[in-house]
N, C-alpha and C positions, 0 to 999 in steps of 0.2 A: 218160541223156545219153550219147551216143557220145563216146569219147575223142578222136576226130578233131575234134569240135566244141568240145572243152573249151578255154577260153582258155589260151594258152601262159604267161601271166604268173601263173597260179594253179597250186597243186599239188593233185593229187588224193590225198586221204588217206582211209583207211578205205573203200576200194572195196567196194561191196556193202552198206555201212551207210548209213543215212539220217542226215545231220547236221542236218536240219531237222525240227523238231517237226511232226507232222501238223496241218494246218489244222483249225480248229474247224468243225463242221458248219454249213452255212448256216442262217439263222434265218427260214425261210419260214413265213408264217402258214398253218397247215393248219386248215381248218374243223373237222375232227374233234377237234383238240386245243384249240380255243377253248372257254371256258365257254359254256354254252347261250345266255346273254344276249349274248355278243359275236359270234355268228354269224348272218348274215342267212339266214333259212330258205329264201327263194325262190332265191337265187343261190349260196349256199354260200360267200360271201366274208365278210370281216369287216364288222361294222356300222360305221356312221359314227363312233360313239364309240370303238370299238376301233381303227379306222384313225387317227383323230386322236390317240389316246393313243400309238400306235406312232410317229407323226410327232413328237410332243413328246419321246418317249424318245430317238429317234434324234438329234434336234436338240440335246438336252441332253448326250448322250454326246460329241458332236463339234461344239461350237459354231462352230469356224472352218472346218470342212470343207464342201465343196459339198453342197447338198441340193436336190432338185427334187421337184415335185409335178405329176402329170398329172391333169387332169379329163377323163374320157371320157364324153361325152354321146351317148346313143342316141336317134335320132329315127326314128319309124316311124308309119304310119297306125294300126296296132293293135299296141301294145307289150304282147305277152302274156308270160307266165311262161317258156314254152319258149325264146323268143327272148332274153330276159334271161339265162337260164341258159346258153345257147350263147355269148353275148358274154362272160359271166363266166368260163366254162370256157376259152375261147380266150385271153382276157386273161391268165389265170393261167399258161397254157402259154407265152405269149410273153415274160413278164417273167423277170428273174433270180430266183434263190432268195433273195437278200437283199432284194428289193423286196416291198412289201406292197400288196395289192389289197383294196379294200373298197367297199361301196355307200354313196354319199353321199345320194342321194334316189331317187325313183321310177325315173328314167331316167339317172342319172349315177353313174359309178364313179370312184374315186380311186386313184391309184397313187403310193406313196412311193418315190422313186428315191434311195436312199442313196448318197452319194459321187459324185453325177452333176451335172456343171456344165451350162452353157448349151448348148454344142455337142452333147454326148452326149444331153441331154434332148430337143433338137430331132430328133436322129436316131432316138431311141426313139419319139417321138411320130409321126414319119413312118412308121416301120416298123409300129407298131401300127395306124395309120389304114389303111395299105395292106392289112394282113391282115384287120382287123375289117370293113372295107367289102366284103370278098369272102367273107363267110360263106356256106357252102352252105345252101340252104333259106331264105335271108332273103327277106322280103316285097319286093314291087316298090318300094314307097316306104320304103326303109330307108337310113339314113345314120348314120355314127359321126363325131362331131366331137371332136377332141382339142385341148386347150389346156394349155400348160405354164407353170409359174412356177418360177424358180430363184433361189437365194440361198445362204445358209449356214445351218448348224444353229441359229445364234443367232436368225435370223428365220423359222424353220421354221413357227411358228404362223400366220404371215400368208400362207403360200404357197397353201393351198386357196382362200381368198377371192380372191386375185389370179388364180389359174387360172380360177376360175368366172366372173369378171368379163369375161373376154375372148372368151366364146363369141359367134360371129356367128350370126345367125338363118339357118336353112336350109343346105342343102348345095350349092346352086347347081346 
């Protein structure tokens, strides 16, 4: 931080020393670190059980904090493995390190957005939809629909079902 930007009502002590403890490393779910049974072999994301366990853990650690869940549904004429892997890879690139991505069913992924309320979840959903619907090499009849459910950690277990219930048929 430049001294010229330092607030005048605070004193600068120990210049050159860090007074703040380094932040803990983000807890991204890396497929290679998951037990074999917790990793979806086709997409390299967490399985449904591992993702829902992560959601439950995050909810129990912070019951009064905002928590959101995104359901990312992929629609295509032929939904092949390479397309699902491409969607999963791009999805992992677009989320934060503290978010968890997993495969819920054949064509649906889930994303746990820790500490994210209504407005931010809507913004994340819009950003993901924008990027995922523009995947290079996508088939002609390809569409990604994203639905969000938000609440607090206390009701985290109900968020996946709420997000999945709001899917509209087709991409228009």
